[in-house]
N, CA, C and O atoms as a GROMACS GRO file, in nm:
protein
  492
    1MET      N    1  -2.199   0.008  -0.293
    1MET     CA    2  -2.163  -0.024  -0.424
    1MET      C    3  -2.013  -0.024  -0.451
    1MET      O    4  -1.944   0.052  -0.383
    2ILE      N    5  -1.960  -0.095  -0.537
    2ILE     CA    6  -1.820  -0.114  -0.564
    2ILE      C    7  -1.768  -0.019  -0.670
    2ILE      O    8  -1.821  -0.017  -0.781
    3TYR      N    9  -1.671   0.054  -0.641
    3TYR     CA   10  -1.620   0.150  -0.738
    3TYR      C   11  -1.507   0.071  -0.819
    3TYR      O   12  -1.501   0.082  -0.941
    4GLY      N   13  -1.429   0.003  -0.758
    4GLY     CA   14  -1.318  -0.072  -0.817
    4GLY      C   15  -1.252  -0.179  -0.729
    4GLY      O   16  -1.269  -0.179  -0.607
    5VAL      N   17  -1.174  -0.272  -0.792
    5VAL     CA   18  -1.111  -0.380  -0.727
    5VAL      C   19  -0.967  -0.390  -0.779
    5VAL      O   20  -0.945  -0.386  -0.901
    6GLY      N   21  -0.869  -0.401  -0.691
    6GLY     CA   22  -0.735  -0.419  -0.740
    6GLY      C   23  -0.660  -0.517  -0.656
    6GLY      O   24  -0.686  -0.529  -0.536
    7ILE      N   25  -0.563  -0.592  -0.718
    7ILE     CA   26  -0.493  -0.691  -0.644
    7ILE      C   27  -0.348  -0.683  -0.696
    7ILE      O   28  -0.326  -0.653  -0.814
    8ASP      N   29  -0.254  -0.708  -0.615
    8ASP     CA   30  -0.104  -0.710  -0.651
    8ASP      C   31  -0.030  -0.807  -0.576
    8ASP      O   32  -0.064  -0.831  -0.460
    9LEU      N   33   0.074  -0.869  -0.632
    9LEU     CA   34   0.161  -0.961  -0.567
    9LEU      C   35   0.304  -0.913  -0.587
    9LEU      O   36   0.347  -0.872  -0.695
   10VAL      N   37   0.374  -0.922  -0.470
   10VAL     CA   38   0.520  -0.882  -0.463
   10VAL      C   39   0.594  -0.976  -0.409
   10VAL      O   40   0.564  -1.019  -0.298
   11LYS      N   41   0.706  -1.023  -0.479
   11LYS     CA   42   0.819  -1.101  -0.431
   11LYS      C   43   0.900  -1.042  -0.314
   11LYS      O   44   0.975  -0.946  -0.335
   12ILE      N   45   0.887  -1.098  -0.189
   12ILE     CA   46   0.958  -1.032  -0.086
   12ILE      C   47   1.105  -1.020  -0.102
   12ILE      O   48   1.164  -0.920  -0.063
   13GLU      N   49   1.165  -1.120  -0.159
   13GLU     CA   50   1.307  -1.111  -0.190
   13GLU      C   51   1.348  -0.991  -0.289
   13GLU      O   52   1.452  -0.927  -0.278
   14ARG      N   53   1.262  -0.973  -0.374
   14ARG     CA   54   1.280  -0.853  -0.485
   14ARG      C   55   1.282  -0.722  -0.392
   14ARG      O   56   1.372  -0.638  -0.403
   15MET      N   57   1.182  -0.709  -0.302
   15MET     CA   58   1.177  -0.580  -0.222
   15MET      C   59   1.299  -0.576  -0.138
   15MET      O   60   1.344  -0.464  -0.116
   16LYS      N   61   1.362  -0.678  -0.088
   16LYS     CA   62   1.486  -0.671  -0.012
   16LYS      C   63   1.594  -0.630  -0.100
   16LYS      O   64   1.673  -0.544  -0.062
   17GLU      N   65   1.607  -0.688  -0.225
   17GLU     CA   66   1.710  -0.642  -0.311
   17GLU      C   67   1.695  -0.500  -0.351
   17GLU      O   68   1.798  -0.436  -0.369
   18VAL      N   69   1.580  -0.444  -0.366
   18VAL     CA   70   1.568  -0.314  -0.409
   18VAL      C   71   1.610  -0.212  -0.290
   18VAL      O   72   1.675  -0.108  -0.309
   19VAL      N   73   1.569  -0.253  -0.176
   19VAL     CA   74   1.589  -0.170  -0.059
   19VAL      C   75   1.742  -0.167  -0.031
   19VAL      O   76   1.800  -0.065   0.005
   20GLU      N   77   1.805  -0.287  -0.050
   20GLU     CA   78   1.956  -0.297  -0.031
   20GLU      C   79   2.026  -0.211  -0.122
   20GLU      O   80   2.120  -0.142  -0.084
   21LYS      N   81   1.981  -0.213  -0.250
   21LYS     CA   82   2.050  -0.138  -0.364
   21LYS      C   83   2.032   0.015  -0.343
   21LYS      O   84   2.128   0.092  -0.339
   22TRP      N   85   1.902   0.054  -0.330
   22TRP     CA   86   1.870   0.211  -0.320
   22TRP      C   87   1.856   0.267  -0.187
   22TRP      O   88   1.859   0.389  -0.169
   23GLY      N   89   1.841   0.184  -0.096
   23GLY     CA   90   1.834   0.226   0.059
   23GLY      C   91   1.720   0.345   0.075
   23GLY      O   92   1.616   0.346   0.010
   24ARG      N   93   1.757   0.438   0.166
   24ARG     CA   94   1.662   0.539   0.210
   24ARG      C   95   1.601   0.613   0.088
   24ARG      O   96   1.486   0.656   0.096
   25LYS      N   97   1.670   0.629  -0.019
   25LYS     CA   98   1.618   0.706  -0.137
   25LYS      C   99   1.493   0.633  -0.192
   25LYS      O  100   1.394   0.698  -0.224
   26PHE      N  101   1.497   0.502  -0.202
   26PHE     CA  102   1.381   0.418  -0.249
   26PHE      C  103   1.265   0.421  -0.140
   26PHE      O  104   1.147   0.438  -0.170
   27LEU      N  105   1.309   0.404  -0.019
   27LEU     CA  106   1.214   0.400   0.088
   27LEU      C  107   1.128   0.521   0.090
   27LEU      O  108   1.006   0.508   0.093
   28GLU      N  109   1.187   0.645   0.088
   28GLU     CA  110   1.127   0.770   0.101
   28GLU      C  111   1.042   0.803  -0.022
   28GLU      O  112   0.943   0.875  -0.010
   29ARG      N  113   1.076   0.756  -0.132
   29ARG     CA  114   0.992   0.776  -0.260
   29ARG      C  115   0.865   0.693  -0.264
   29ARG      O  116   0.768   0.727  -0.332
   30VAL      N  117   0.869   0.583  -0.191
   30VAL     CA  118   0.761   0.484  -0.195
   30VAL      C  119   0.679   0.480  -0.068
   30VAL      O  120   0.560   0.450  -0.076
   31PHE      N  121   0.737   0.511   0.053
   31PHE     CA  122   0.663   0.480   0.176
   31PHE      C  123   0.666   0.615   0.260
   31PHE      O  124   0.755   0.698   0.245
   32THR      N  125   0.572   0.629   0.342
   32THR     CA  126   0.568   0.734   0.439
   32THR      C  127   0.658   0.708   0.556
   32THR      O  128   0.691   0.591   0.580
   33GLU      N  129   0.702   0.804   0.630
   33GLU     CA  130   0.786   0.781   0.740
   33GLU      C  131   0.723   0.695   0.843
   33GLU      O  132   0.795   0.620   0.910
   34GLY      N  133   0.594   0.698   0.863
   34GLY     CA  134   0.523   0.604   0.953
   34GLY      C  135   0.526   0.470   0.909
   34GLY      O  136   0.538   0.381   0.994
   35GLU      N  137   0.518   0.439   0.775
   35GLU     CA  138   0.524   0.300   0.729
   35GLU      C  139   0.667   0.245   0.742
   35GLU      O  140   0.687   0.128   0.774
   36ILE      N  141   0.768   0.333   0.717
   36ILE     CA  142   0.901   0.287   0.728
   36ILE      C  143   0.936   0.252   0.877
   36ILE      O  144   0.999   0.149   0.903
   37LEU      N  145   0.895   0.336   0.972
   37LEU     CA  146   0.916   0.306   1.106
   37LEU      C  147   0.836   0.179   1.151
   37LEU      O  148   0.890   0.096   1.223
   38TYR      N  149   0.715   0.165   1.110
   38TYR     CA  150   0.647   0.037   1.144
   38TYR      C  151   0.707  -0.086   1.086
   38TYR      O  152   0.714  -0.186   1.157
   39CYS      N  153   0.751  -0.085   0.961
   39CYS     CA  154   0.814  -0.204   0.900
   39CYS      C  155   0.940  -0.243   0.975
   39CYS      O  156   0.961  -0.361   1.003
   40TYR      N  157   1.025  -0.143   1.008
   40TYR     CA  158   1.152  -0.171   1.066
   40TYR      C  159   1.149  -0.204   1.210
   40TYR      O  160   1.252  -0.234   1.271
   41GLU      N  161   1.031  -0.197   1.265
   41GLU     CA  162   1.008  -0.260   1.410
   41GLU      C  163   0.992  -0.407   1.401
   41GLU      O  164   1.010  -0.478   1.500
   42LYS      N  165   0.956  -0.456   1.283
   42LYS     CA  166   0.932  -0.597   1.258
   42LYS      C  167   1.069  -0.678   1.255
   42LYS      O  168   1.177  -0.624   1.230
   43LYS      N  169   1.055  -0.807   1.280
   43LYS     CA  170   1.164  -0.897   1.266
   43LYS      C  171   1.220  -0.904   1.114
   43LYS      O  172   1.340  -0.904   1.086
   44ASN      N  173   1.118  -0.910   1.026
   44ASN     CA  174   1.149  -0.907   0.882
   44ASN      C  175   1.090  -0.791   0.821
   44ASN      O  176   0.975  -0.802   0.778
   45PRO      N  177   1.155  -0.674   0.810
   45PRO     CA  178   1.099  -0.544   0.754
   45PRO      C  179   1.054  -0.566   0.611
   45PRO      O  180   0.952  -0.510   0.570
   46TYR      N  181   1.126  -0.647   0.531
   46TYR     CA  182   1.101  -0.664   0.385
   46TYR      C  183   0.963  -0.729   0.360
   46TYR      O  184   0.896  -0.696   0.262
   47LEU      N  185   0.920  -0.822   0.450
   47LEU     CA  186   0.788  -0.870   0.439
   47LEU      C  187   0.683  -0.760   0.453
   47LEU      O  188   0.595  -0.748   0.368
   48SER      N  189   0.690  -0.681   0.554
   48SER     CA  190   0.599  -0.569   0.571
   48SER      C  191   0.601  -0.468   0.465
   48SER      O  192   0.498  -0.415   0.423
   49LEU      N  193   0.726  -0.440   0.419
   49LEU     CA  194   0.740  -0.342   0.306
   49LEU      C  195   0.672  -0.396   0.182
   49LEU      O  196   0.599  -0.322   0.115
   50ALA      N  197   0.694  -0.527   0.150
   50ALA     CA  198   0.642  -0.583   0.029
   50ALA      C  199   0.480  -0.588   0.028
   50ALA      O  200   0.417  -0.566  -0.076
   51VAL      N  201   0.420  -0.618   0.150
   51VAL     CA  202   0.274  -0.611   0.131
   51VAL      C  203   0.220  -0.474   0.139
   51VAL      O  204   0.107  -0.453   0.095
   52ARG      N  205   0.289  -0.378   0.190
   52ARG     CA  206   0.253  -0.230   0.175
   52ARG      C  207   0.271  -0.191   0.035
   52ARG      O  208   0.183  -0.124  -0.019
   53PHE      N  209   0.371  -0.223  -0.028
   53PHE     CA  210   0.394  -0.184  -0.167
   53PHE      C  211   0.276  -0.241  -0.259
   53PHE      O  212   0.219  -0.175  -0.345
   54ALA      N  213   0.249  -0.375  -0.226
   54ALA     CA  214   0.143  -0.438  -0.300
   54ALA      C  215   0.008  -0.362  -0.272
   54ALA      O  216  -0.072  -0.346  -0.364
   55ALA      N  217  -0.014  -0.320  -0.158
   55ALA     CA  218  -0.132  -0.249  -0.132
   55ALA      C  219  -0.153  -0.124  -0.214
   55ALA      O  220  -0.259  -0.097  -0.269
   56LYS      N  221  -0.040  -0.048  -0.219
   56LYS     CA  222  -0.036   0.069  -0.299
   56LYS      C  223  -0.067   0.044  -0.442
   56LYS      O  224  -0.152   0.112  -0.500
   57GLU      N  225   0.000  -0.054  -0.504
   57GLU     CA  226  -0.025  -0.091  -0.631
   57GLU      C  227  -0.159  -0.148  -0.660
   57GLU      O  228  -0.209  -0.132  -0.771
   58ALA      N  229  -0.220  -0.215  -0.564
   58ALA     CA  230  -0.363  -0.261  -0.576
   58ALA      C  231  -0.454  -0.141  -0.572
   58ALA      O  232  -0.551  -0.139  -0.649
   59LEU      N  233  -0.434  -0.046  -0.493
   59LEU     CA  234  -0.515   0.068  -0.493
   59LEU      C  235  -0.518   0.137  -0.629
   59LEU      O  236  -0.623   0.164  -0.687
   60ILE      N  237  -0.396   0.163  -0.676
   60ILE     CA  238  -0.386   0.227  -0.799
   60ILE      C  239  -0.462   0.154  -0.915
   60ILE      O  240  -0.521   0.216  -1.003
   61LYS      N  241  -0.459   0.018  -0.909
   61LYS     CA  242  -0.537  -0.060  -1.012
   61LYS      C  243  -0.676  -0.043  -0.988
   61LYS      O  244  -0.751  -0.035  -1.085
   62ALA      N  245  -0.728  -0.034  -0.856
   62ALA     CA  246  -0.870  -0.017  -0.822
   62ALA      C  247  -0.930   0.117  -0.873
   62ALA      O  248  -1.047   0.127  -0.911
   63ILE      N  249  -0.848   0.211  -0.872
   63ILE     CA  250  -0.889   0.341  -0.925
   63ILE      C  251  -0.891   0.351  -1.081
   63ILE      O  252  -0.954   0.440  -1.140
   64GLY      N  253  -0.820   0.256  -1.143
   64GLY     CA  254  -0.817   0.244  -1.282
   64GLY      C  255  -0.713   0.345  -1.341
   64GLY      O  256  -0.723   0.388  -1.456
   65SER      N  257  -0.616   0.379  -1.257
   65SER     CA  258  -0.508   0.477  -1.315
   65SER      C  259  -0.573   0.604  -1.352
   65SER      O  260  -0.520   0.669  -1.442
   66ALA      N  261  -0.684   0.650  -1.292
   66ALA     CA  262  -0.757   0.763  -1.335
   66ALA      C  263  -0.669   0.894  -1.321
   66ALA      O  264  -0.680   0.987  -1.401
   67ILE      N  265  -0.592   0.897  -1.225
   67ILE     CA  266  -0.489   1.013  -1.200
   67ILE      C  267  -0.351   0.964  -1.154
   67ILE      O  268  -0.339   0.861  -1.087
   68PRO      N  269  -0.255   1.036  -1.188
   68PRO     CA  270  -0.125   0.999  -1.137
   68PRO      C  271  -0.113   1.017  -0.991
   68PRO      O  272  -0.144   1.122  -0.935
   69VAL      N  273  -0.065   0.906  -0.927
   69VAL     CA  274  -0.066   0.901  -0.773
   69VAL      C  275   0.076   0.873  -0.715
   69VAL      O  276   0.132   0.764  -0.726
   70PRO      N  277   0.129   0.981  -0.650
   70PRO     CA  278   0.253   0.947  -0.580
   70PRO      C  279   0.238   0.846  -0.474
   70PRO      O  280   0.146   0.859  -0.392
   71LEU      N  281   0.316   0.749  -0.468
   71LEU     CA  282   0.296   0.628  -0.369
   71LEU      C  283   0.285   0.676  -0.232
   71LEU      O  284   0.212   0.615  -0.154
   72THR      N  285   0.352   0.784  -0.192
   72THR     CA  286   0.345   0.831  -0.062
   72THR      C  287   0.212   0.898  -0.021
   72THR      O  288   0.186   0.931   0.095
   73ASP      N  289   0.131   0.915  -0.124
   73ASP     CA  290  -0.013   0.967  -0.091
   73ASP      C  291  -0.109   0.852  -0.055
   73ASP      O  292  -0.229   0.866  -0.032
   74ILE      N  293  -0.040   0.736  -0.052
   74ILE     CA  294  -0.126   0.609  -0.002
   74ILE      C  295  -0.042   0.560   0.119
   74ILE      O  296   0.076   0.527   0.108
   75GLU      N  297  -0.108   0.558   0.226
   75GLU     CA  298  -0.037   0.509   0.349
   75GLU      C  299  -0.110   0.394   0.412
   75GLU      O  300  -0.228   0.402   0.444
   76VAL      N  301  -0.036   0.287   0.430
   76VAL     CA  302  -0.101   0.168   0.487
   76VAL      C  303  -0.076   0.180   0.642
   76VAL      O  304   0.037   0.199   0.686
   77MET      N  305  -0.184   0.170   0.720
   77MET     CA  306  -0.173   0.178   0.858
   77MET      C  307  -0.247   0.061   0.923
   77MET      O  308  -0.302  -0.026   0.857
   78ASN      N  309  -0.244   0.064   1.048
   78ASN     CA  310  -0.320  -0.059   1.123
   78ASN      C  311  -0.408   0.002   1.240
   78ASN      O  312  -0.364   0.088   1.317
   79PHE      N  313  -0.525  -0.045   1.244
   79PHE     CA  314  -0.605  -0.022   1.369
   79PHE      C  315  -0.532  -0.087   1.481
   79PHE      O  316  -0.436  -0.162   1.464
   80GLY      N  317  -0.580  -0.055   1.597
   80GLY     CA  318  -0.538  -0.120   1.733
   80GLY      C  319  -0.537  -0.265   1.727
   80GLY      O  320  -0.447  -0.334   1.776
   81SER      N  321  -0.652  -0.318   1.659
   81SER     CA  322  -0.661  -0.460   1.646
   81SER      C  323  -0.570  -0.523   1.557
   81SER      O  324  -0.570  -0.646   1.551
   82GLY      N  325  -0.486  -0.448   1.480
   82GLY     CA  326  -0.390  -0.509   1.393
   82GLY      C  327  -0.438  -0.509   1.240
   82GLY      O  328  -0.356  -0.524   1.150
   83LYS      N  329  -0.569  -0.491   1.216
   83LYS     CA  330  -0.629  -0.495   1.094
   83LYS      C  331  -0.578  -0.371   1.004
   83LYS      O  332  -0.587  -0.257   1.049
   84PRO      N  333  -0.528  -0.394   0.885
   84PRO     CA  334  -0.471  -0.293   0.812
   84PRO      C  335  -0.578  -0.208   0.745
   84PRO      O  336  -0.686  -0.258   0.715
   85PHE      N  337  -0.550  -0.079   0.721
   85PHE     CA  338  -0.642   0.009   0.641
   85PHE      C  339  -0.552   0.110   0.568
   85PHE      O  340  -0.435   0.132   0.600
   86ILE      N  341  -0.618   0.170   0.468
   86ILE     CA  342  -0.554   0.270   0.380
   86ILE      C  343  -0.598   0.408   0.414
   86ILE      O  344  -0.717   0.439   0.424
   87LYS      N  345  -0.500   0.491   0.432
   87LYS     CA  346  -0.533   0.639   0.442
   87LYS      C  347  -0.483   0.715   0.316
   87LYS      O  348  -0.366   0.698   0.281
   88VAL      N  349  -0.559   0.790   0.254
   88VAL     CA  350  -0.515   0.855   0.132
   88VAL      C  351  -0.493   1.002   0.158
   88VAL      O  352  -0.561   1.055   0.247
   89ASN      N  353  -0.405   1.075   0.091
   89ASN     CA  354  -0.360   1.205   0.111
   89ASN      C  355  -0.360   1.276  -0.024
   89ASN      O  356  -0.381   1.214  -0.128
   90GLY      N  357  -0.337   1.404  -0.022
   90GLY     CA  358  -0.315   1.483  -0.150
   90GLY      C  359  -0.424   1.466  -0.250
   90GLY      O  360  -0.542   1.451  -0.217
   91ARG      N  361  -0.379   1.468  -0.377
   91ARG     CA  362  -0.477   1.461  -0.487
   91ARG      C  363  -0.566   1.347  -0.486
   91ARG      O  364  -0.680   1.354  -0.533
   92LEU      N  365  -0.513   1.226  -0.428
   92LEU     CA  366  -0.593   1.114  -0.408
   92LEU      C  367  -0.705   1.129  -0.322
   92LEU      O  368  -0.813   1.077  -0.351
   93GLU      N  369  -0.687   1.200  -0.212
   93GLU     CA  370  -0.785   1.236  -0.111
   93GLU      C  371  -0.899   1.313  -0.184
   93GLU      O  372  -1.017   1.285  -0.165
   94ASP      N  373  -0.857   1.411  -0.266
   94ASP     CA  374  -0.956   1.481  -0.345
   94ASP      C  375  -1.032   1.398  -0.433
   94ASP      O  376  -1.154   1.414  -0.442
   95PHE      N  377  -0.968   1.308  -0.500
   95PHE     CA  378  -1.030   1.206  -0.610
   95PHE      C  379  -1.132   1.118  -0.526
   95PHE      O  380  -1.243   1.092  -0.572
   96PHE      N  381  -1.095   1.079  -0.416
   96PHE     CA  382  -1.198   0.994  -0.338
   96PHE      C  383  -1.318   1.067  -0.307
   96PHE      O  384  -1.430   1.016  -0.317
   97ARG      N  385  -1.297   1.196  -0.267
   97ARG     CA  386  -1.420   1.281  -0.245
   97ARG      C  387  -1.487   1.303  -0.369
   97ARG      O  388  -1.608   1.279  -0.370
   98GLU      N  389  -1.430   1.346  -0.479
   98GLU     CA  390  -1.504   1.366  -0.607
   98GLU      C  391  -1.584   1.249  -0.653
   98GLU      O  392  -1.692   1.268  -0.708
   99LYS      N  393  -1.532   1.118  -0.631
   99LYS     CA  394  -1.598   1.003  -0.677
   99LYS      C  395  -1.680   0.941  -0.574
   99LYS      O  396  -1.736   0.833  -0.594
  100SER      N  397  -1.690   1.012  -0.454
  100SER     CA  398  -1.775   0.958  -0.337
  100SER      C  399  -1.723   0.821  -0.296
  100SER      O  400  -1.804   0.736  -0.262
  101ILE      N  401  -1.594   0.795  -0.299
  101ILE     CA  402  -1.534   0.664  -0.242
  101ILE      C  403  -1.534   0.687  -0.098
  101ILE      O  404  -1.468   0.778  -0.049
  102ARG      N  405  -1.610   0.604  -0.024
  102ARG     CA  406  -1.613   0.612   0.114
  102ARG      C  407  -1.519   0.530   0.186
  102ARG      O  408  -1.482   0.571   0.296
  103TRP      N  409  -1.472   0.417   0.139
  103TRP     CA  410  -1.383   0.325   0.200
  103TRP      C  411  -1.297   0.255   0.110
  103TRP      O  412  -1.338   0.227  -0.003
  104ALA      N  413  -1.176   0.222   0.151
  104ALA     CA  414  -1.085   0.133   0.073
  104ALA      C  415  -1.067   0.014   0.160
  104ALA      O  416  -0.986   0.019   0.252
  105HIS      N  417  -1.136  -0.091   0.136
  105HIS     CA  418  -1.122  -0.213   0.202
  105HIS      C  419  -0.988  -0.280   0.170
  105HIS      O  420  -0.952  -0.287   0.053
  106LEU      N  421  -0.911  -0.330   0.271
  106LEU     CA  422  -0.782  -0.378   0.234
  106LEU      C  423  -0.760  -0.514   0.304
  106LEU      O  424  -0.794  -0.533   0.421
  107SER      N  425  -0.706  -0.603   0.232
  107SER     CA  426  -0.663  -0.739   0.281
  107SER      C  427  -0.517  -0.770   0.245
  107SER      O  428  -0.484  -0.765   0.126
  108LEU      N  429  -0.436  -0.798   0.333
  108LEU     CA  430  -0.291  -0.821   0.310
  108LEU      C  431  -0.260  -0.982   0.356
  108LEU      O  432  -0.319  -1.037   0.450
  109SER      N  433  -0.175  -1.035   0.287
  109SER     CA  434  -0.132  -1.170   0.323
  109SER      C  435   0.004  -1.193   0.274
  109SER      O  436   0.047  -1.126   0.181
  110HIS      N  437   0.078  -1.287   0.334
  110HIS     CA  438   0.215  -1.324   0.279
  110HIS      C  439   0.222  -1.473   0.310
  110HIS      O  440   0.160  -1.527   0.401
  111GLU      N  441   0.309  -1.539   0.218
  111GLU     CA  442   0.346  -1.680   0.245
  111GLU      C  443   0.481  -1.702   0.178
  111GLU      O  444   0.495  -1.686   0.056
  112HIS      N  445   0.579  -1.740   0.258
  112HIS     CA  446   0.714  -1.776   0.219
  112HIS      C  447   0.777  -1.659   0.122
  112HIS      O  448   0.845  -1.568   0.170
  113GLU      N  449   0.749  -1.669  -0.011
  113GLU     CA  450   0.815  -1.586  -0.093
  113GLU      C  451   0.741  -1.457  -0.136
  113GLU      O  452   0.804  -1.366  -0.190
  114TYR      N  453   0.611  -1.448  -0.113
  114TYR     CA  454   0.528  -1.345  -0.179
  114TYR      C  455   0.443  -1.275  -0.069
  114TYR      O  456   0.410  -1.329   0.036
  115GLY      N  457   0.414  -1.151  -0.105
  115GLY     CA  458   0.315  -1.079  -0.028
  115GLY      C  459   0.207  -1.035  -0.131
  115GLY      O  460   0.239  -1.004  -0.246
  116VAL      N  461   0.079  -1.033  -0.088
  116VAL     CA  462  -0.030  -0.999  -0.169
  116VAL      C  463  -0.123  -0.907  -0.098
  116VAL      O  464  -0.138  -0.912   0.024
  117ALA      N  465  -0.187  -0.819  -0.181
  117ALA     CA  466  -0.284  -0.729  -0.124
  117ALA      C  467  -0.399  -0.717  -0.220
  117ALA      O  468  -0.385  -0.729  -0.342
  118CYS      N  469  -0.509  -0.695  -0.165
  118CYS     CA  470  -0.635  -0.682  -0.241
  118CYS      C  471  -0.717  -0.557  -0.176
  118CYS      O  472  -0.742  -0.550  -0.056
  119VAL      N  473  -0.752  -0.472  -0.262
  119VAL     CA  474  -0.822  -0.354  -0.239
  119VAL      C  475  -0.964  -0.342  -0.303
  119VAL      O  476  -0.976  -0.354  -0.425
  120VAL      N  477  -1.067  -0.321  -0.227
  120VAL     CA  478  -1.197  -0.295  -0.280
  120VAL      C  479  -1.241  -0.161  -0.241
  120VAL      O  480  -1.244  -0.130  -0.122
  121LEU      N  481  -1.278  -0.078  -0.337
  121LEU     CA  482  -1.327   0.062  -0.319
  121LEU      C  483  -1.477   0.070  -0.312
  121LEU      O  484  -1.544   0.029  -0.406
  122GLU      N  485  -1.526   0.115  -0.216
  122GLU     CA  486  -1.670   0.122  -0.190
  122GLU      C  487  -1.720   0.275  -0.195
  122GLU      O  488  -1.663   0.368  -0.138
  123VAL      N  489  -1.823   0.283  -0.264
  123VAL     CA  490  -1.887   0.415  -0.274
  123VAL      C  491  -2.019   0.414  -0.202
  123VAL      O  492  -2.088   0.515  -0.199
   0.00000   0.00000   0.00000
């Protein structure tokens, strides 16, 4: 059964501008150290940062803003196959347990200027 669905779209150039303006302070407020390392291994880190930011926002929309969520409690990771998945921590992990949310299905995509993420929460 579906608990919630969320989608978000991020302009890649906007992510670049924010990172260039605020630097490490912004990155550490929004992303885990693992996410930062993963993204900066890529040719274009801003593309990877943008879709991860979109995934975090999509997850928050999927839970319906039921609780305040630090963005670093949402971590976008990848299976060995490359398929992305979401790992939740902190209060969000407790929320998932309370609501019996078993899985956060995640799809990421990007094209030229935009990155998009869709999250479907399954109970």
